[in-house]
N, C-alpha and C positions, 0 to 999 in steps of 0.2 A: 708424341708430337708428330704433326703431319710432315711428311717428307717435302711436300710443297714444291716439287720440281715439275714444271710444266712439260708437256709433251714436246719432243724434239721439233725444231723448226728448221727446215732445210736452209733457208736464207741465213738464219743465225749460225747454223753449223758451218756454213761456208765462210763466215767472217771470224770464226774463233781461231785463235792462235794457241800454240802450246803454252805460252806464257799465261794466257787467259785461263786455261784449264788448271794450271798449277795454282794461280791466285784464287780461283773459285774453290778448289779443294781446301786451301788454307782458310778461306772465308767460312766455308761450311763447318770446318772443325771448330773455329771460334764460336760460330753461331750456336752450334749444338751444345758445346760445353757451357756457354753462358745461359742458354735456355734451360739446361738441366739444373741450374742453381736456383734457389728462391730469388724472386725479383729484387728484393732489397739487398741481398748478398751480391747478386750479379752487378747491381748498380755500383756498389762499393769496389768490386773487382775492376769494373770499367774505369773508375776514377784512378785506381792504381796504374792500370795500363796506360791511361792518358798521361799521367805524370811521367811514366817511363819514356813514352814517345817524345815528350817535350825535350828530353835530353839526347835522344838518339837522332832526331831530325834537325841537324844543326843548321842547314840552309834555310829550312822553313822557320826555324827560331829567329834567324837574322831578319827574315821578312816580317815576322810578327812584331819584333821589337822596333823595326823601322816604322811600321804602321802605328804602333803605340806612341812613338815619339811625335808623330804628326798629330794624333788625336789628343794626347795629353802632355804637351810640352811643359806644363807647370809641375808635373810629377817627377819625382826622382827616378833614376834608373832602377833602383831597388823596388820602388813601388810598381813600376811597369813590369818588371820581371815577376812580381807577385801576382799581378793581374793575369799574366800569361800562364803561370802555373795553374791558377784556378780555372782559366779557360780550357786548358788541356784536360783537366780533371772533368769538367763538364762535358767536353766532347767524348771522352771515354764513357761517361755515364750514358750519354745519348745512344752510343753504339750498343752498350749492354742492354739498355731498356728497349731498344728496337727488337732484340731477340725475344722479348716477352710480350710484344704487341698482340700476337695471336691468342694469348691467354686471357686478354681483357674482354669484358662484356659491357653492355650498356649500363649494367648495375655497378660492376666493380670499378669501372673507369672513374666513377664519381668519387671514389675513395681517394683518388690521387690528384684531383683537380678542383680548385675552388675558384669561383668567379669574383673578380675584383669589383665589377659593376654589373649586377644582375639585370638592372633595367636596360643598360646599353646592349648587353648580350641578347636579351629578349627582343629588343627592337630591331637589332641588326641581323639576327639569325632566325629567330623563331617567328616573329610577326612580320617579317619583311614581305613586301609585295613585289615579286619579280626577282631578277638576279642581282648579284653584287660582286664587285671585285674585292678580294681580300688581300690587302697589302701586308706582307710579312717579311721576316728576315731569318737567317740561320742563327737564331738566338734562343737560348733556353733549350727546350726540346721541341723543335719544329716538326719532327716526325709524329710525335704524339698529338700535336695541335690538329693535324689533319685527321689522324686516325680516330681520335676521340669524337670529333664532330660526326664522323660517319657512324660510330656506334650509338651516338645520341639521336640518330635519325636525320642528320643533316650532312650527307656525304658531299665531298667537295671534288672539284676538278682542278688538277695541278698542271700548270705550265712547266714542263719537265725537260731539263737538259740531260740526255742519256749519258750514263757513265762510260768511261773508256772500255771497261770490261763488259761486253754484252751479256755474259752469263750472270754476273753479279747484278747487273742492271735489271735483267728479267726477274731474278729472284726477289729483289727488293720491291719491284713493282707488283709482284705477285702477293707479297705480304700486305702491301698497302691496299690492294684491291679487295682484300677480305673485309675491309670496313666500307667498301663501296667507292673507294677513291678511283677516279678516272684520271688518265694521263693524256696530255696533249704535248706532242713533240715540239720543242721550242722552235725548230726550224720552219714549222708550218702551223704556227699557233694561232695567228690572227683570225682566220675564217672560222676554225673550229671553236675557238674561245668565244667569238661573237655569237655563234649558234647556241652555245651552252648558256651564255648570259640571257639570251632572248628566250630560252626555255626555262628561265628562273633559277639557274644553278648558281652556286657559290664557286667562283673561279679564283684560285689562290695563285698569286704571283710574288715569289721572293724577289725583292728588288735591291739587294745589298751586294750584288756581285759586279765585278768590272765588266764593261761591255766594250766591244771593238768600236772604233770611230764610226763605222758604217751603221751600227745598230743602236748606239747610245747618244745621249745628249749630255753636255757638261753642265753639272750643277754642283754647288758647294756641299762638301761633306767634311766636317771638322775644319772649315775654313779653306779647304783646298779643292780645286776643280776635280771632280770625279766623273768619269764616263758612266752614265747610269741608264738603265732601261726606262723608256717612257711608256712601257707597255700598259701599266696599270691605269694611268689617266687617259691614255689614248683609247683603250678599250672601253673604259667607262663613258667617255664622251660619245663614242660611236653608238653604244648600246643604251645610253641614257640611264645609267645605273650609278649608285654611289661607290666610292672607294673607302673601304673600312679597314683601318689598321688593326691588326690582331697579333698578339704574341703570347707564347706560353712560357712564363718565367719560372725558373726553379726557385724553390724556397730554401735558401742556404745551401747546404750540401746534402739535402735529403732527396728522396725520390717523389716528393710532393711538389705541386705546381700551382701557380696562380694565373688564370686566364685574364690577360689585360686587353681590353678592347677600347680604342680611343674613338672620339667623335669622328664622323666621316671627314675626309680631306675635302677642303673647299676647292672645287675645280674652277680655274680661271675662265672667264667668259667675256673677253674683251672684243671678240669678233675676229681677232688675228689668230687663226688656228695654230700656226707654228709657234708663236710666242706663248699662247695659252698652254700648249703642251709642255714647253720648257718651264713656265711658271708653276704649273701643277706638279711636274716632276720634282721641282725644288721643294714643294710643300710635302710631297711624299718622302723625299730624302730627309727633310727636317723631322718628320715623325719618327723615322728610323733612327736618326742621330740622337733624338731625345731618349729613346730606349737604350741605345748603346752607351750613352753617358750614365744612365741610371744603373745599367747592368753590364759593365765592360767585361766582367769575368765570365760572361755567358755567350760571347760571340767568337767566331772563328777568325782570329787575327792572322792566321797563316796565309790567308787569301791575299793575292796581290791586287788590292782594291784600287790602287792608283796606278795600275800598270799602263793604261792608255792615257797619254798626256796630250794636252792641247798643242797645236803646232807651235814650234819654236821654244818649247819648255824642256828642261832637262829631265832625263829619266830618273826614276826614284829607286828602282831595283836593279 
């Protein structure tokens, strides 16, 4: 296995704390241990680790159950806890499968991914003329979604929020780059993303995370206002490209997946730019909610999705 550790960067070194170094060593130990196992075995071990974490992280479990009550008020508490357990198992599998991305090739990756709609994928990815914004979420195996497209000859550009630990962030970005994935820092994304789209690139924007009031717009998610990034429709409108929802959904509890590509999001064109962005962001949110309802056990419910609230409304967490 490649050690895959980039050359030292003075600016990075200046920002690293002792805590970061300790976390990085622990991360590398897990990475190498899981990489040493056969991929299918590592995936199952990851599921077990995910199950264990769901019991250890009590505060996060309370957040997840609060989210599930918002999303599925019709379900019993027992049903919601079952969804959460399966979600944790999926998250553990994603982590373990990440440790095997470098072992995949353009030929072997096809053994793990089936296309739900070959015609839509062909039109959206292979035969496209110009760039496209790919709307996605932290659902199924989002890491493999980007990596596989790079191996298949369609590398993507990701709008990326750096991790708190700069050493782990650099390592993960290094793995992704092996499939040709480029990264744009979220803090300075607009100009670089527009340049990429105008160059004909696929720009991936995960749009399922809470935004601050400054950067988000409020649209409904599971019937409750959620501060959401308008990045996907805004970039698409500026560049004149489509927004294509794409998700890599796990098949049961296996290490096999189905690539789901939905029809392009219809972007509003009323002439009122601000209103059109909100309307289009709502349509993007609707596409994501549709997938979360179909596969609730494959999303990260620990995230405080409704943390930013409209003025005058009560806090949820």
